[in-house]
OpenMM code with the backbone's topology and positions (N, CA, C; nanometers):
from openmm import Vec3, app, unit

residues = "UNK UNK UNK UNK UNK UNK UNK UNK UNK UNK UNK UNK UNK UNK UNK UNK UNK UNK UNK UNK UNK UNK UNK UNK UNK UNK UNK UNK UNK UNK UNK UNK UNK UNK UNK UNK UNK UNK UNK UNK UNK UNK UNK UNK UNK UNK UNK UNK UNK UNK UNK UNK UNK UNK UNK UNK UNK UNK UNK UNK UNK UNK UNK UNK UNK UNK UNK UNK UNK UNK UNK UNK UNK UNK UNK UNK UNK UNK UNK UNK UNK UNK UNK UNK UNK UNK UNK UNK UNK UNK UNK UNK UNK UNK UNK UNK UNK UNK UNK UNK UNK UNK UNK UNK UNK UNK UNK UNK UNK UNK UNK UNK UNK UNK UNK UNK UNK UNK UNK UNK UNK UNK UNK UNK UNK UNK UNK UNK UNK UNK UNK UNK UNK UNK UNK UNK UNK UNK UNK UNK UNK UNK".split()
positions = [
    Vec3(-4.6337, 1.8180, 3.9951),
    Vec3(-4.5925, 1.9416, 4.0587),
    Vec3(-4.4525, 1.9294, 4.1174),
    Vec3(-4.4161, 1.8097, 4.1607),
    Vec3(-4.2829, 1.7886, 4.2159),
    Vec3(-4.1764, 1.8121, 4.1087),
    Vec3(-4.2053, 1.7751, 3.9851),
    Vec3(-4.1119, 1.7967, 3.8745),
    Vec3(-4.1079, 1.9429, 3.8333),
    Vec3(-4.2252, 2.0075, 3.8302),
    Vec3(-4.2358, 2.1447, 3.7831),
    Vec3(-4.3578, 2.2088, 3.8491),
    Vec3(-4.3343, 2.2874, 3.9538),
    Vec3(-4.4418, 2.3511, 4.0273),
    Vec3(-4.5199, 2.4534, 3.9466),
    Vec3(-4.4658, 2.4921, 3.8300),
    Vec3(-4.5334, 2.5898, 3.7442),
    Vec3(-4.6000, 2.5239, 3.6233),
    Vec3(-4.6087, 2.3931, 3.6249),
    Vec3(-4.6699, 2.3233, 3.5125),
    Vec3(-4.8140, 2.3696, 3.4952),
    Vec3(-4.8520, 2.4076, 3.3735),
    Vec3(-4.9902, 2.4496, 3.3504),
    Vec3(-5.0886, 2.3361, 3.3779),
    Vec3(-5.2062, 2.3750, 3.4268),
    Vec3(-5.3114, 2.2777, 3.4581),
    Vec3(-5.3430, 2.1915, 3.3358),
    Vec3(-5.3488, 2.2528, 3.2190),
    Vec3(-5.3796, 2.1783, 3.0971),
    Vec3(-5.2784, 2.0686, 3.0689),
    Vec3(-5.1502, 2.0997, 3.0902),
    Vec3(-5.0456, 1.9985, 3.0689),
    Vec3(-5.0563, 1.8859, 3.1715),
    Vec3(-5.0849, 1.9211, 3.2966),
    Vec3(-5.1035, 1.8177, 3.3993),
    Vec3(-5.2196, 1.7265, 3.3622),
    Vec3(-5.3287, 1.7869, 3.3195),
    Vec3(-5.4464, 1.7089, 3.2816),
    Vec3(-5.4122, 1.6119, 3.1695),
    Vec3(-5.3386, 1.6607, 3.0703),
    Vec3(-5.3004, 1.5761, 2.9571),
    Vec3(-5.2123, 1.4595, 3.0040),
    Vec3(-5.1131, 1.4894, 3.0888),
    Vec3(-5.0215, 1.3855, 3.1367),
    Vec3(-5.0912, 1.2836, 3.2264),
    Vec3(-5.1934, 1.3278, 3.2998),
    Vec3(-5.2646, 1.2389, 3.3917),
    Vec3(-5.3878, 1.1742, 3.3284),
    Vec3(-5.4174, 1.2149, 3.2046),
    Vec3(-5.5338, 1.1614, 3.1319),
    Vec3(-5.6655, 1.1895, 3.2062),
    Vec3(-5.6764, 1.3127, 3.2589),
    Vec3(-5.7993, 1.3583, 3.3231),
    Vec3(-5.8275, 1.5009, 3.2753),
    Vec3(-5.9417, 1.5559, 3.3134),
    Vec3(-5.9774, 1.6895, 3.2676),
    Vec3(-5.9115, 1.7969, 3.3552),
    Vec3(-5.8978, 1.9167, 3.2997),
    Vec3(-5.8393, 2.0294, 3.3733),
    Vec3(-5.9200, 2.0629, 3.4994),
    Vec3(-6.0552, 2.0655, 3.4923),
    Vec3(-6.1302, 2.0919, 3.6159),
    Vec3(-6.1037, 1.9875, 3.7251),
    Vec3(-6.0816, 1.8623, 3.6860),
    Vec3(-6.0497, 1.7581, 3.7839),
    Vec3(-5.9159, 1.7861, 3.8503),
    Vec3(-5.8164, 1.8289, 3.7719),
    Vec3(-5.6850, 1.8629, 3.8278),
    Vec3(-5.6994, 1.9773, 3.9272),
    Vec3(-5.7705, 2.0843, 3.8884),
    Vec3(-5.7913, 2.1990, 3.9778),
    Vec3(-5.8583, 2.1564, 4.1084),
    Vec3(-5.9600, 2.0744, 4.0972),
    Vec3(-6.0334, 2.0278, 4.2153),
    Vec3(-5.9434, 1.9451, 4.3059),
    Vec3(-5.8654, 1.8568, 4.2473),
    Vec3(-5.7771, 1.7713, 4.3283),
    Vec3(-5.6696, 1.8541, 4.4000),
    Vec3(-5.6121, 1.9509, 4.3298),
    Vec3(-5.5116, 2.0380, 4.3928),
    Vec3(-5.5754, 2.1165, 4.5064),
    Vec3(-5.6920, 2.1731, 4.4822),
    Vec3(-5.7631, 2.2500, 4.5850),
    Vec3(-5.7942, 2.1629, 4.7062),
    Vec3(-5.8411, 2.0399, 4.6818),
    Vec3(-5.8732, 1.9479, 4.7918),
    Vec3(-5.7491, 1.9118, 4.8733),
    Vec3(-5.6366, 1.8878, 4.8061),
    Vec3(-5.5124, 1.8560, 4.8767),
    Vec3(-5.4671, 1.9738, 4.9633),
    Vec3(-5.4778, 2.0955, 4.9092),
    Vec3(-5.4394, 2.2143, 4.9859),
    Vec3(-5.5314, 2.2344, 5.1065),
    Vec3(-5.6619, 2.2223, 5.0845),
    Vec3(-5.7585, 2.2425, 5.1930),
    Vec3(-5.7444, 2.1376, 5.3026),
    Vec3(-5.7044, 2.0171, 5.2659),
    Vec3(-5.6849, 1.9100, 5.3642),
    Vec3(-5.5509, 1.9232, 5.4365),
    Vec3(-5.4689, 2.0191, 5.3945),
    Vec3(-5.3379, 2.0372, 5.4563),
    Vec3(-5.2371, 1.9319, 5.4152),
    Vec3(-5.2635, 1.8645, 5.3031),
    Vec3(-5.1735, 1.7589, 5.2554),
    Vec3(-5.0704, 1.8109, 5.1562),
    Vec3(-5.0918, 1.9327, 5.1053),
    Vec3(-4.9998, 1.9883, 5.0075),
    Vec3(-5.0010, 2.1400, 5.0203),
    Vec3(-4.8849, 2.1987, 5.0008),
    Vec3(-4.8719, 2.3439, 5.0014),
    Vec3(-4.7828, 2.3810, 4.8850),
    Vec3(-4.8270, 2.4731, 4.8046),
    Vec3(-4.7459, 2.5193, 4.6921),
    Vec3(-4.6667, 2.6396, 4.7415),
    Vec3(-4.5346, 2.6325, 4.7248),
    Vec3(-4.4489, 2.7353, 4.7817),
    Vec3(-4.3250, 2.7550, 4.6959),
    Vec3(-4.2704, 2.8735, 4.7002),
    Vec3(-4.1431, 2.8993, 4.6341),
    Vec3(-4.0290, 2.8636, 4.7275),
    Vec3(-3.9257, 2.8024, 4.6745),
    Vec3(-3.8102, 2.7622, 4.7534),
    Vec3(-3.6850, 2.8296, 4.6993),
    Vec3(-3.5872, 2.8506, 4.7850),
    Vec3(-3.4603, 2.9086, 4.7410),
    Vec3(-3.3470, 2.8112, 4.7711),
    Vec3(-3.2393, 2.8261, 4.6954),
    Vec3(-3.1179, 2.7490, 4.7187),
    Vec3(-3.0252, 2.8366, 4.8026),
    Vec3(-3.0086, 2.8063, 4.9315),
    Vec3(-2.9276, 2.8930, 5.0173),
    Vec3(-2.7828, 2.9063, 4.9710),
    Vec3(-2.7302, 2.8077, 4.8996),
    Vec3(-2.5922, 2.8163, 4.8495),
    Vec3(-2.5757, 2.9268, 4.7456),
    Vec3(-2.6850, 2.9678, 4.6828),
    Vec3(-2.6788, 3.0720, 4.5806),
    Vec3(-2.7137, 3.2095, 4.6358),
    Vec3(-2.7412, 3.2144, 4.7654),
    Vec3(-2.7706, 3.3411, 4.8328),
    Vec3(-2.6652, 3.3611, 4.9406),
    Vec3(-2.5568, 3.4266, 4.9042),
    Vec3(-2.4434, 3.4408, 4.9954),
    Vec3(-2.4770, 3.5204, 5.1204),
    Vec3(-2.5872, 3.5963, 5.1170),
    Vec3(-2.6268, 3.6734, 5.2345),
    Vec3(-2.7002, 3.5892, 5.3386),
    Vec3(-2.7255, 3.4618, 5.3074),
    Vec3(-2.7974, 3.3745, 5.4001),
    Vec3(-2.7029, 3.2807, 5.4741),
    Vec3(-2.7314, 3.2605, 5.6006),
    Vec3(-2.6638, 3.1589, 5.6812),
    Vec3(-2.7710, 3.0590, 5.7230),
    Vec3(-2.7462, 2.9310, 5.6979),
    Vec3(-2.8398, 2.8277, 5.7414),
    Vec3(-2.7694, 2.7354, 5.8403),
    Vec3(-2.8467, 2.6826, 5.9321),
    Vec3(-2.7911, 2.5931, 6.0335),
    Vec3(-2.8990, 2.4966, 6.0798),
    Vec3(-2.8547, 2.3856, 6.1339),
    Vec3(-2.9433, 2.2906, 6.2015),
    Vec3(-2.9181, 2.3070, 6.3505),
    Vec3(-3.0240, 2.3255, 6.4262),
    Vec3(-3.0118, 2.3391, 6.5709),
    Vec3(-3.0812, 2.2183, 6.6328),
    Vec3(-3.0017, 2.1367, 6.7031),
    Vec3(-3.0536, 2.0171, 6.7693),
    Vec3(-3.0740, 2.0500, 6.9169),
    Vec3(-3.1876, 2.0107, 6.9716),
    Vec3(-3.2224, 2.0480, 7.1080),
    Vec3(-3.2680, 1.9293, 7.1913),
    Vec3(-3.2221, 1.9267, 7.3150),
    Vec3(-3.2754, 1.8336, 7.4145),
    Vec3(-3.3816, 1.9110, 7.4915),
    Vec3(-3.4971, 1.8486, 7.5073),
    Vec3(-3.6140, 1.9175, 7.5624),
    Vec3(-3.6621, 1.8483, 7.6892),
    Vec3(-3.6993, 1.9272, 7.7872),
    Vec3(-3.7705, 1.8755, 7.9047),
    Vec3(-3.9175, 1.9013, 7.8748),
    Vec3(-3.9864, 1.7998, 7.8248),
    Vec3(-4.1188, 1.8216, 7.7669),
    Vec3(-4.2351, 1.8107, 7.8654),
    Vec3(-4.2215, 1.7327, 7.9692),
    Vec3(-4.3311, 1.7116, 8.0650),
    Vec3(-4.4615, 1.6786, 7.9923),
    Vec3(-4.4498, 1.5969, 7.8864),
    Vec3(-4.5681, 1.5541, 7.8123),
    Vec3(-4.6250, 1.6587, 7.7172),
    Vec3(-4.5518, 1.7666, 7.6914),
    Vec3(-4.6020, 1.8745, 7.6055),
    Vec3(-4.5140, 1.8949, 7.4824),
    Vec3(-4.4625, 1.7863, 7.4276),
    Vec3(-4.3709, 1.7963, 7.3140),
    Vec3(-4.4355, 1.8647, 7.1935),
    Vec3(-4.5611, 1.8351, 7.1655),
    Vec3(-4.6284, 1.8971, 7.0505),
    Vec3(-4.6348, 2.0489, 7.0643),
    Vec3(-4.6678, 2.0981, 7.1842),
    Vec3(-4.6754, 2.2423, 7.2059),
    Vec3(-4.5376, 2.3073, 7.1938),
    Vec3(-4.4351, 2.2410, 7.2449),
    Vec3(-4.2992, 2.2949, 7.2371),
    Vec3(-4.2519, 2.2962, 7.0925),
    Vec3(-4.2808, 2.1887, 7.0186),
    Vec3(-4.2452, 2.1826, 6.8774),
    Vec3(-4.3097, 2.2981, 6.8017),
    Vec3(-4.4360, 2.3233, 6.8256),
    Vec3(-4.5061, 2.4328, 6.7589),
    Vec3(-4.4432, 2.5676, 6.7939),
    Vec3(-4.4114, 2.5860, 6.9198),
    Vec3(-4.3499, 2.7114, 6.9664),
    Vec3(-4.2163, 2.7359, 6.8942),
    Vec3(-4.1369, 2.6320, 6.8805),
    Vec3(-4.0077, 2.6443, 6.8109),
    Vec3(-4.0306, 2.6665, 6.6624),
    Vec3(-4.1195, 2.5888, 6.6016),
    Vec3(-4.1455, 2.6018, 6.4574),
    Vec3(-4.1998, 2.7398, 6.4217),
    Vec3(-4.2679, 2.8057, 6.5139),
    Vec3(-4.3262, 2.9371, 6.4878),
    Vec3(-4.2285, 3.0530, 6.5056),
    Vec3(-4.1058, 3.0259, 6.5504),
    Vec3(-4.0064, 3.1340, 6.5625),
    Vec3(-3.9721, 3.1878, 6.4231),
    Vec3(-3.9465, 3.3167, 6.4149),
    Vec3(-3.9296, 3.3859, 6.2864),
    Vec3(-3.8282, 3.3245, 6.1907),
    Vec3(-3.7173, 3.2745, 6.2394),
    Vec3(-3.6119, 3.2273, 6.1496),
    Vec3(-3.6099, 3.0764, 6.1298),
    Vec3(-3.7115, 3.0073, 6.1777),
    Vec3(-3.7171, 2.8618, 6.1648),
    Vec3(-3.7891, 2.8237, 6.0359),
    Vec3(-3.7174, 2.7516, 5.9473),
    Vec3(-3.7768, 2.7029, 5.8223),
    Vec3(-3.8634, 2.5803, 5.8500),
    Vec3(-3.8167, 2.4909, 5.9369),
    Vec3(-3.8925, 2.3730, 5.9783),
    Vec3(-3.8355, 2.3215, 6.1091),
    Vec3(-3.9154, 2.2464, 6.1809),
    Vec3(-3.8720, 2.1826, 6.3050),
    Vec3(-3.9386, 2.0461, 6.3135),
    Vec3(-3.8654, 1.9489, 6.3665),
    Vec3(-3.9163, 1.8115, 6.3748),
    Vec3(-3.8745, 1.7454, 6.5053),
    Vec3(-3.9629, 1.6614, 6.5579),
    Vec3(-3.9259, 1.5721, 6.6684),
    Vec3(-3.8506, 1.4570, 6.6047),
    Vec3(-3.7359, 1.4208, 6.6619),
    Vec3(-3.6498, 1.3186, 6.6029),
    Vec3(-3.6122, 1.2131, 6.7063),
    Vec3(-3.5567, 1.1037, 6.6564),
    Vec3(-3.5028, 1.0017, 6.7459),
    Vec3(-3.3544, 1.0305, 6.7655),
    Vec3(-3.2941, 0.9663, 6.8638),
    Vec3(-3.1520, 0.9856, 6.8889),
    Vec3(-3.1295, 1.0658, 7.0153),
    Vec3(-3.0128, 1.1268, 7.0262),
    Vec3(-2.9786, 1.1954, 7.1512),
    Vec3(-3.0468, 1.3305, 7.1669),
    Vec3(-3.1048, 1.3834, 7.0597),
    Vec3(-3.1792, 1.5087, 7.0684),
    Vec3(-3.3272, 1.4803, 7.0486),
    Vec3(-3.4082, 1.5736, 7.0933),
    Vec3(-3.5531, 1.5578, 7.0831),
    Vec3(-3.6106, 1.6319, 6.9630),
    Vec3(-3.5583, 1.7507, 6.9356),
    Vec3(-3.6065, 1.8340, 6.8266),
    Vec3(-3.4878, 1.8855, 6.7469),
    Vec3(-3.5029, 1.8857, 6.6146),
    Vec3(-3.4047, 1.9480, 6.5255),
    Vec3(-3.4809, 2.0512, 6.4432),
    Vec3(-3.4199, 2.1700, 6.4275),
    Vec3(-3.4810, 2.2766, 6.3487),
    Vec3(-3.3790, 2.3301, 6.2494),
    Vec3(-3.4273, 2.3609, 6.1287),
    Vec3(-3.3422, 2.4302, 6.0328),
    Vec3(-3.3736, 2.5784, 6.0459),
    Vec3(-3.2694, 2.6592, 6.0637),
    Vec3(-3.2868, 2.8034, 6.0793),
    Vec3(-3.2125, 2.8755, 5.9679),
    Vec3(-3.2654, 2.9896, 5.9284),
    Vec3(-3.2085, 3.0683, 5.8197),
    Vec3(-3.1979, 3.2130, 5.8663),
    Vec3(-3.0814, 3.2737, 5.8428),
    Vec3(-3.0577, 3.4121, 5.8826),
    Vec3(-2.9909, 3.4887, 5.7706),
    Vec3(-3.0175, 3.6187, 5.7654),
    Vec3(-2.9437, 3.7070, 5.6756),
    Vec3(-2.8153, 3.7446, 5.7469),
    Vec3(-2.7081, 3.7492, 5.6709),
    Vec3(-2.5816, 3.7903, 5.7293),
    Vec3(-2.5035, 3.6744, 5.7866),
    Vec3(-2.4089, 3.7080, 5.8712),
    Vec3(-2.3203, 3.6078, 5.9290),
    Vec3(-2.3811, 3.5377, 6.0486),
    Vec3(-2.2947, 3.4971, 6.1381),
    Vec3(-2.3375, 3.4152, 6.2506),
    Vec3(-2.3862, 3.4959, 6.3704),
    Vec3(-2.3817, 3.6284, 6.3632),
    Vec3(-2.4263, 3.7113, 6.4760),
    Vec3(-2.5729, 3.6844, 6.5112),
    Vec3(-2.6598, 3.6812, 6.4100),
    Vec3(-2.8007, 3.6550, 6.4348),
    Vec3(-2.8232, 3.5111, 6.4812),
    Vec3(-2.7454, 3.4189, 6.4269),
    Vec3(-2.7536, 3.2797, 6.4708),
    Vec3(-2.7152, 3.2694, 6.6177),
    Vec3(-2.6113, 3.3406, 6.6571),
    Vec3(-2.5684, 3.3419, 6.7970),
    Vec3(-2.6800, 3.3954, 6.8869),
    Vec3(-2.7427, 3.5061, 6.8456),
    Vec3(-2.8535, 3.5631, 6.9224),
    Vec3(-2.9676, 3.4614, 6.9355),
    Vec3(-2.9966, 3.3931, 6.8251),
    Vec3(-3.1039, 3.2941, 6.8243),
    Vec3(-3.0754, 3.1803, 6.9224),
    Vec3(-2.9530, 3.1277, 6.9186),
    Vec3(-2.9208, 3.0117, 7.0036),
    Vec3(-2.9004, 3.0508, 7.1495),
    Vec3(-2.8587, 3.1729, 7.1769),
    Vec3(-2.8358, 3.2119, 7.3169),
    Vec3(-2.9549, 3.2818, 7.3794),
    Vec3(-3.0398, 3.3417, 7.2966),
    Vec3(-3.1551, 3.4117, 7.3525),
    Vec3(-3.2852, 3.3380, 7.3229),
    Vec3(-3.3211, 3.3275, 7.1969),
    Vec3(-3.4518, 3.2720, 7.1608),
    Vec3(-3.4679, 3.1271, 7.2063),
    Vec3(-3.3694, 3.0434, 7.1787),
    Vec3(-3.3819, 2.9007, 7.2119),
    Vec3(-3.3595, 2.8736, 7.3605),
    Vec3(-3.2493, 2.9210, 7.4139),
    Vec3(-3.2181, 2.8876, 7.5534),
    Vec3(-3.3104, 2.9561, 7.6527),
    Vec3(-3.3759, 3.0639, 7.6134),
    Vec3(-3.4706, 3.1281, 7.7046),
    Vec3(-3.6021, 3.0519, 7.7139),
    Vec3(-3.6225, 2.9584, 7.6221),
    Vec3(-3.7377, 2.8703, 7.6350),
    Vec3(-3.7033, 2.7748, 7.7485),
    Vec3(-3.7788, 2.7780, 7.8532),
    Vec3(-3.7462, 2.7018, 7.9743),
    Vec3(-3.7337, 2.5521, 7.9483),
    Vec3(-3.7913, 2.5041, 7.8395),
    Vec3(-3.7920, 2.3606, 7.8139),
    Vec3(-3.6659, 2.3100, 7.7447),
    Vec3(-3.5842, 2.3985, 7.6871),
    Vec3(-3.4627, 2.3557, 7.6180),
    Vec3(-3.3518, 2.3389, 7.7210),
    Vec3(-3.3064, 2.2148, 7.7371),
    Vec3(-3.2045, 2.1829, 7.8353),
    Vec3(-3.0646, 2.2036, 7.7765),
    Vec3(-3.0497, 2.1680, 7.6477),
    Vec3(-2.9192, 2.1744, 7.5826),
    Vec3(-2.9435, 2.1840, 7.4336),
    Vec3(-2.8528, 2.2528, 7.3644),
    Vec3(-2.8643, 2.2582, 7.2182),
    Vec3(-2.7257, 2.2467, 7.1559),
    Vec3(-2.7248, 2.2034, 7.0328),
    Vec3(-2.6015, 2.1947, 6.9546),
    Vec3(-2.6343, 2.2457, 6.8151),
    Vec3(-2.5487, 2.3331, 6.7637),
    Vec3(-2.5756, 2.3983, 6.6361),
    Vec3(-2.4763, 2.3518, 6.5311),
    Vec3(-2.5292, 2.3212, 6.4118),
    Vec3(-2.4477, 2.2771, 6.2992),
    Vec3(-2.4673, 2.3774, 6.1857),
    Vec3(-2.3675, 2.4620, 6.1614),
    Vec3(-2.3776, 2.5590, 6.0523),
    Vec3(-2.3575, 2.4846, 5.9212),
    Vec3(-2.4450, 2.5088, 5.8255),
    Vec3(-2.4351, 2.4445, 5.6946),
    Vec3(-2.3308, 2.5204, 5.6135),
    Vec3(-2.2222, 2.4538, 5.5812),
    Vec3(-2.1129, 2.5160, 5.5064),
    Vec3(-2.1370, 2.5075, 5.3553),
    Vec3(-2.1897, 2.3966, 5.3109),
    Vec3(-2.2179, 2.3740, 5.1696),
    Vec3(-2.3195, 2.2611, 5.1625),
    Vec3(-2.4095, 2.2706, 5.0663),
    Vec3(-2.5091, 2.1648, 5.0536),
    Vec3(-2.5490, 2.1492, 4.9075),
    Vec3(-2.6177, 2.0416, 4.8788),
    Vec3(-2.6720, 2.0161, 4.7456),
    Vec3(-2.8160, 1.9710, 4.7613),
    Vec3(-2.8987, 2.0089, 4.6661),
    Vec3(-3.0415, 1.9745, 4.6682),
    Vec3(-3.1086, 2.0176, 4.7981),
    Vec3(-3.0648, 2.1297, 4.8522),
    Vec3(-3.1211, 2.1807, 4.9783),
    Vec3(-3.2040, 2.3055, 4.9499),
    Vec3(-3.3189, 2.2862, 4.8910),
    Vec3(-3.4095, 2.3972, 4.8624),
    Vec3(-3.4896, 2.4248, 4.9876),
    Vec3(-3.4952, 2.5515, 5.0283),
    Vec3(-3.5553, 2.5875, 5.1550),
    Vec3(-3.6664, 2.6912, 5.1373),
    Vec3(-3.7714, 2.6748, 5.2154),
    Vec3(-3.8746, 2.7778, 5.2258),
    Vec3(-3.8198, 2.8846, 5.3179),
    Vec3(-3.8236, 3.0093, 5.2741),
    Vec3(-3.7727, 3.1153, 5.3599),
    Vec3(-3.8691, 3.1427, 5.4748),
    Vec3(-3.8187, 3.1390, 5.5974),
    Vec3(-3.9050, 3.1705, 5.7119),
    Vec3(-3.9331, 3.3212, 5.7186),
    Vec3(-4.0284, 3.3603, 5.8016),
    Vec3(-4.0703, 3.5003, 5.8142),
    Vec3(-3.9536, 3.5941, 5.8375),
    Vec3(-3.8553, 3.5514, 5.9152),
    Vec3(-3.7435, 3.6386, 5.9524),
    Vec3(-3.6536, 3.6802, 5.8387),
    Vec3(-3.6651, 3.6156, 5.7219),
    Vec3(-3.5779, 3.6499, 5.6087),
    Vec3(-3.6550, 3.6620, 5.4766),
    Vec3(-3.7820, 3.6900, 5.4822),
    Vec3(-3.8644, 3.6943, 5.3604),
    Vec3(-3.8261, 3.8065, 5.2648),
    Vec3(-3.7538, 3.9066, 5.3100),
    Vec3(-3.7279, 4.0222, 5.2259),
    Vec3(-3.5921, 4.0204, 5.1561),
    Vec3(-3.5409, 3.9005, 5.1234),
    Vec3(-3.4115, 3.8976, 5.0528),
    Vec3(-3.4308, 3.9302, 4.9062),
] * unit.nanometer
topology = app.Topology()
chain = topology.addChain("A")
for resn in residues:
    res = topology.addResidue(resn, chain)
    for name in ("N", "CA", "C"):
        topology.addAtom(name, app.Element.getBySymbol(name[0]), res)
């Protein structure tokens, strides 16, 4: 699936030397266990109406980092968010339609209004390669 997410079940079965029902069952089991998700991805470099950025945040967690991470990851324009090592606690990839106006609103309102974010630094992605992104809820209608 990593090579071709649209590969027919029959072809997968042939390549793996197992039956098609076994392939279907294994895919279903992986999805149900939350170990795999089949999703369409876009190349933001080919969508000029999209702005992508990495937002790094220092968090005052008071032992609630998991809840804060979930809160950030659930924001409409967040493609993904992760707890990281280094000078920041959380990094999130955000995607917006249009220019930096929405990004500015996100970093000055949505992020900083979360009482736990002490400081943030934003890195606008100017150009990238092999950066296929799942579109977050805030930009699903491109």
